[in-house]
N, C-alpha and C positions, 0 to 999 in steps of 0.2 A: 384541340387547338395547338398548333405548333409554336413553341417558343424556342429561342436561341440562347445557348449557354456560353458559347465561345465565338466571338466575332473578330474577324480580321478586316481592317480597313486599308485598302490599297489606294493610294492617291498619286497622281502624276505630279511632275515637278514643274508645272506651269507657274508663271510669276505674276499673272494678272490679279488684280485685287478681287475680282469676281470669283476666281477659282479659290483663292485663299479664304475668302469668306464662306464658300461652300464647305471647305475642309473643316473650318472651325465650327460651322453650323452642325455638321455631322458629329464632331467631337462633343459639343454641348449636349446633343440629344442622346448620346450614349453614356452620359455621366451616371454612375451607379451600376453600370454593367461591366461584364468582363470582356475587355476588348484590347486589341493592339493595333497600332498604325505603322504602316511600312510603305516606303516609296516604291512606285512600280518598277523603277530601274534597279532596285536592289533586292528583288524577290529571290527566295530560294525555297526549295521543297519543304524544309522543316518549319517555315513560317506557317504552313497550312496544317501542321499536325494537330489533330483533334478539333479543328475548327468546323463549326456547322453552318456558319454564314459568312460569306465574303461580300463586303461592300466596296465597290470601286467609285472613286470620285475623280472625274476627269472626262475623257471622251471614250471613243471606241478602242483606242490604243491601250489605255489602262485596263479596260475590260478584257481585251484579248490577252494581254500579258498575265493578268490574274487567272483567267480561265485555263491557261496552260497548265497550272499547277493544281486545279480543282479536280478531285475525283468524285466524291459523293456529296460534298457540301453544296448548299444552295448559294446563288450569287445574285446580287442586286447592283445594277449600274446606275450611277447618278451622273448626268451630263452637267458639268460645272460651267460650261461655256457654250450654250446652245447657239449663240450668235456666230460661233466659229466652228463648232464640231457638229457633224451630221447626227451623231447619237443614235445610229441605227440599232445598236445593241443595248442601249441603256433603257431604263424603265421610267425614270422620272428626271425632271430638270432641277436646276439650282433653285428656282422659285417655288418648288414643291417639297421642300425639305420637311415640312410638317407631316407629310405623308409617311415619313420614316417611322413615326410613332405607330402608325397603323400596322406597318410590317412587323415591328418589334412586338406588337400585341397579338400577332398571329392572324391579322386580317389581311389576307393577300390571296392572289391566284398564282398559278405557276404555268410556265410554258416549257417545252422541251426542245432544245436545239441539238441536233445530231452532230457528231464529230467524226473525224477520220483518224485512223491509227496507221502507223507505218513501222515496218521492220527493215532495218538496214543491215545487210550481211548477216541475216539470221538473228539479229538482236533488236528487240523492241525499242523504239525511240522513247525517251523518258516522259513524253507528253503527247497529247492528241492535238489535232488541228481543228480549230473552230470554223475557220473560213476555207482555207485552201492549202494544198501542197503543190509547190512548183517543182518540176524536174527538168533540169536542163543546164545551159551554160551560165556561168556567173555574169558574163557581160552579154547584154541583149544583141550586140552587133556580131557576136560569135555564133556559130552553128552548133545547135544541140545535136549530139550523136548518141544513139542508144538503140537497144533492142526492146521492144514492147510486146507483152504477152497478155492476151485478154480472151477468155472463154475459148481456149484451145487454139487460138491463132497467134502466131509469133512472127514478127517481122522487124527488119532493120529500118530505122527512119532517120531523116535529117529534118530539123524544124527549128522554130524559135522557142521550143520547149513545150512541156505539157502541164496543164492545170488539172488537178483532181480536186473537186470542190464539194462542199456541203450545201445545203439550201441556204444557210446563213451567208455563205460567201458567194452565192450565185448571182448577186446583183452588183458585184464589184468588178474585179479584173476579168473574171470569166465572162460576164455579161458584155463588157467592153470589147472582148475578143470574139464576140459573136455567139456566145452561149445563151441558152434560154433559162431564165430564172425558174426556181421551184421553191416550195415551202420549206422553211427551216426545220419543221418537225418530220418531214418525210424520211423514212428509213432507207435512204439510198444516197450514193454519191454520183457525180457525173464527171467525165473527163473530156478534155478538149485539146487537140493538138493545134498549137499555134503556128500559122504560116508554114505548113508542111511543104517540103521540097519534093517535086515529082519530076523525073527524067528517065533516061535510058536505064539506069541501074536501080532507081527507086520508084515504086508504084504503090504508095501507101494506101491501105484500106482501113486500118484502125484509126480513124480520125476523131471519133466521138462515141460516147456510149454511157450506159449506166452501170454502176457497181452496186448491186443489191446486197442484202445481208449475207448471202451465201457465196458472193463473188469475191474474186481477188484480181487486182491488176498489178502486173510485175514489170520491172524495168531492169535492164543491165546496161551500165554505162559503156560507151565505146569512145569516150573522150580520153586522150592521154592525160590532160590536165584541164582544170578550169570548170569542171562539172560540179554541180551543187544540187542538194535537196533543201528546200526552204519551206518551213511550216509557218503559216500566217505572217509571212513577210518579215520575220525577224529571227527565227531560230534556223540556223544554217549549218549544214553538214556536207563535207566533201563527198563527191560522187564521181570518181574517175574510173578509168578502164578496169573492168572486172567486178566493180562494185554492183551489188544486187539490192533491189528495193521491192518491197511488197506493200501494197496499200489496200486497206479494207475499211469497212464501216466499224466504228468503235462500238464496243458493248456498253460504254459508259457515256450516255448523252449528258448534256449539261442542263441542270435544273435552274431556271431563271425565275425570280420573283417579279411579279407585275402587279399593279393595283387591281383590286377586286373589281370585276365587271368590265375591264378594259385591257384584255391580254394583248390586243393588237398594238398597244403602246410600245412594246418592246420589239421593234423591227416591223417592217411593212411587208415582209416576204409572205 
């Protein structure tokens, strides 16, 4: 039976009474255990040293921010405001805090969420993406300009940017852009070129596809300025002329705790 020795609680800075009560409810249930509490906006890598369980209190945003720093620890998401937050990534709601005792006693199931990793100019980015990686222009009304390479085909494109997603992220921005959702545990990524331009000089063929465990998708920026790479809609890196990006499936998926007998509670993908 799995028990946890070092626990990190990551909580969002919401000001509603319901959220504050959920944070205090978690604190009370952890009394007598070794734990720390950190605001999601103030996280850094050393907060996660030797931690074997991460508990997030908030919504999907707090979960995503914490997951960015998690390597091998397990994570449990608590939706503190289900009336306002979708909670697609969380496992229990604020009115189910008593179930936290079950998790701490080792009575839980787990699900695996795949992640995407990226190398920018030959250097691995410090964290993986749980939902998606966006490649393109900082401002959506500007044209994204880049070279794309996938399975031996390389071409220059103009578009509104490219999304490379996991199953967890396939029901959000990617789905709204016309992509087909897939399960969060599937060991693959998918990419989608948003609003590709086609004309006399550009006849794009690489508009969508799958990135399996052995695949890589590569980009080279052709924008003089204003190009970016964004992981999970908050970690942003410059991506201007000559910069090179490689994206692949991460070898470290995320282990998520869910209530015994109901693994579907953590996400509907």
